[in-house]
N, C-alpha and C positions, 0 to 999 in steps of 0.2 A: 376315476370319477366319471361319471358322463352325464352331460348337459341335457340327454333325452329329458320330455319330462313321462315320471315313470304313473304308470298306470295302479291303483288295485289288483289285487290281484280273480275279483271277479271280472274284471276291461273297467274299471269305472275310471272316468277324470279325478285326480286325487283331491285331495278337499281346501281350503281355505288354507287347515292346517296346517296341514305335510307337505303345502307349495312356501308357507312360510317360513314355515323348516328348515328348505330345501335353500332358498333364497341366505337364509344364516349362518348353513352351514358353507354355501360359497364367496359370502362374506367375508366370513373367514378367513377361508384361500387364498380370497385374494390381497386381505391385509395379509397375513404372511406371507405372498412371494410380492409385496409394498416394506415387507419389512426385510427379506434379505436381498434387495436391490438398494444401499443404502448408498451419499453420490459418494462417488469414487475421490477418491485425495492425494491429488501433486502436490507436491513439492520440486524445485530447480533451483539449483545457485548456478550464479552465472557470477564469474569468480575473470573470466576475458573480457577485454574493450577493442579489440580491432574489430573491423567490420565484415569478416568471416564467420567469427563467431558471437557475434550478434543475435542473426538469422537463428540458428538455432534454440535460445532459448526462446524464442517472441515465437519462434513457429511452433514447436514442440505445445507451449500455452496456449497461445489461440485459438491452436486442434481441441488439444484438452477440453476446452471452455468450449468451442462448438458442443463434445460432445455430453456440455452439464455438469463436467467435473467443477470439480473445487481444485483453483488453481491459485500458487504463487510462487513467484520469481522473486529467490531472494539473491539483491544483486552490490557484489563485496567487489573489495580493490579493482583492479581495474575493470569488471564487467559495471562498476557504476556509472562509469561512462553511454551505456546506453542510452541507461534516463537523464544527462545528463540536457540538456537544449543544445545548449550550443559545443559540448565537443560531442554529440552521436553526429551532426552535420559536419563532422571532418573525421570522424575513423578512418581510417585506414590499413587495408588489403597486405603482411607481411610477407616477403617477399624471403625473406631470409629463414632457409633452416624450413623453408617451408616442401614436405617432398614431394606433391603437388608440382608446384608451380614448372611449366615448363623451362626454366631455364638454369646453370647454372649459378651454385651460390656463391662463385666472385661475380657473375653478372647480374647477381641480385641481388649485392653489395653495394654497388655502383649509388651517386646520388642520385634522388628523384625514380629510382627504380621501383620503390612502397609506392607511388604511388599512378607509376605507372601499371602496377599492377592493379591499383584499383580503379584507373579508372577503366580496364579493363572489363574489370568486375561488373563497376556497374553500367556498361554499357551494355554486356549481356543483359544484368537483370532486366535496363527495358529492353532492351530486344524480345524480349520471354514474357515481360509486363507481369514481372514478378514485384510485388513488393517490395516499396523502401524500406528503411529501416522505420523511418518517423512511421508509417505508416501501417505497421505490424506492434507500434508501438499503442496507436487510438484504436486500433482492432481487436488489441486483447484486455484496453482501458475497460469496451463497448461493450466485450462478453463476461467482462467481471474477476477478469485477472486482475489480482490484489501482486500488480510493482511494487517489490519494498527495497528503498536504500540503504545500506546498513549505515547505522548513526556513527559506528568504530571511526568507519572509514572515509566517511563526510568531515568528518576532524579533522582526519589525517591527512587528506587530500583538503584542508583548507575549504571545501566547498563551503558552497550558503542555499542550505532549503529551499528559497527560492530558487532558482538553478537549473531545477529536479519539473517535466510533465509535467502539465498538473494533472491531480486524482494520483497521484503517483506516491504512495505513501514512504512515508520519508520517518526519522529518527527509527526504527528498526536491531533490537538489537540478537545477538548470537542465542538470547536464549529464545527468547520471538521463534526464531529460524526454526529451532533445536523442534520445537514444542509443536511448528505443525509439521516437521519431521518424522516426528515420528507420530504422529494420528498419520500421516500418509501413506495409501497405498503405491507411493510410485515417490521415488526419491532419487534425482539428477544432480550431476557435478558437471557443469560445460565450462 
């Protein structure tokens, strides 16, 4: 399909009616392109609440939202601590059983090693200028990410709905999360 103005067989410029027909054809083509460009949807299920596992769902969610995607992060079980204002300030990096930790498990199991490993990672994040967990939560919410707190887990952990960051969606059940997953282009379990 050419966007060059066509001329009649005798070389005369096209008539107003011909130009109008061409405009209508182009508008239909653009409308078809827009219909094919439906908003991408992503659902992430965050199940782990350690310091290092708070980053992946928040980074992925905020990045997808920056691309204009509809993003939901459903936090359940220990992943709920990421959204808990008080608990998210004290998330720890577990040194035991972490194959990428530069220390043997016998040493990692000593008292205080989780705190030391967490402090080392916090220093690395600070030195690198990487966003904090709280900054990523704020960024995600600003970009329209729906950070959801599992109602069953809220009750199980005996949390109060006021314990979570402002604008976190509380009271979400598994059925709602499954519905969004079914409609999503991408589903991730983190």
